N, C-alpha and C positions, 0 to 999 in steps of 0.2 A: 567382347561385349560385357563380361562380368566385371572387368577392370573399370570400364567406363561407368557402369552402374554403381560400383563401390565408391568411385571418385565423386559422383553426384550425391550419394547417400550421406557422406561425411558432412558436407556443409549444411545439408537439410537437417540432420540430426543436431548439429551444433545450434542452428537457428531455433529449432523447436525446444531445445533444452532450456533456453532463456524465457520461455513462455509460461512456465509454471508459477504457482503462488509460493510465497515464502511463509513460513510459520512466524508469527509475531514474536514468540519466545526466542527464536534464533536471532532476530534482529536486535532485541533487547539485551541478549547475553553478550553480543559483540557488536555494539553500535558503530565502532570505528570501521569495521569491515564494510558496513553498508552505507556509511555517510556519503552523501552526494551521489548515491547510486539509485537507479530506478528499480523499484520493487513492485510486486503485486501481492496484496494480502486479501484474504477473504474471511468474513466473520459477521457478527451481529453488532449493531450499533447499541451501546449501553448508555451513553450520554450524548446529548446533542444541544448545541446552542448556535443559532444562526439567524441571519437575515435573508433577504431575497438573493443577494449576490455573494455572500461570504458566510463562513461559519467554522466552527470547530466541533468535531464529534469524535467519540472514542469507539474504537472497533475492538471486539474481543473474539479470539478463537480459543481452542482448547489449550493453548500454550501461553497466553498472556493477553494484555490489553495495550493499545497504542493510540495516541491522539493523532487525528488527521486534520490538517488545516486546509480548508477549501476556500479558494479565492475567486472561483468562477461560477459555482452553481448552488450555493447554499449548503445546508447540511441535511442529510436524510433523517427521518424521525427515529426516535428510540424504538428498538425492537426490529428494525428493518435489517434484512440480510443483504450485505453488499460485497462487491468485489471492487477493490480500490487499487488504482495504479498511481504511483507518484514517486517523488524523490525523498530519501531519508535525510533529515536534518538533525544535528546534534541537540538543538534546543531552541525554543522560540518564546518570546513574550507577546501575549495578546491581551490588550486592555489591562495591562498591569499584572496579569497572571502569568507565571512562568510554567512552561510545559517542558518536560525532558525530551527525550528522543521523539520526534514526530515525523509524520509523512506529509509533505506538501503535495496535495492531490493534483494529479494531472487530469484524471477523470474517475468516475465511479459508476458502477452499474448495479441497479437494484436486482436482487435475486429473489425469485418467488419459489 
């Protein structure tokens, strides 16, 4: 019984270990490690530019700031606490402005 339980516990632990948030500073220190990988970050929106269906916003945690490109749901307002999931990209141009390492948002949740 113990052996079966431990065999079940290992895959569950591996699955749950991928559910945590990354520190923005870690992503920015080694962007090559995270490029084209899905990550989740949590922080406060410090800048925001958007329309109804797309936008760019900057998220800051205690380790750094990163731009998030949203192509599906606009951008949350400045000062909003968010949890963002998406794919890290090495750089992107939006309306003629170049942004370094960014996250292409898959979704975000507003935190209260």
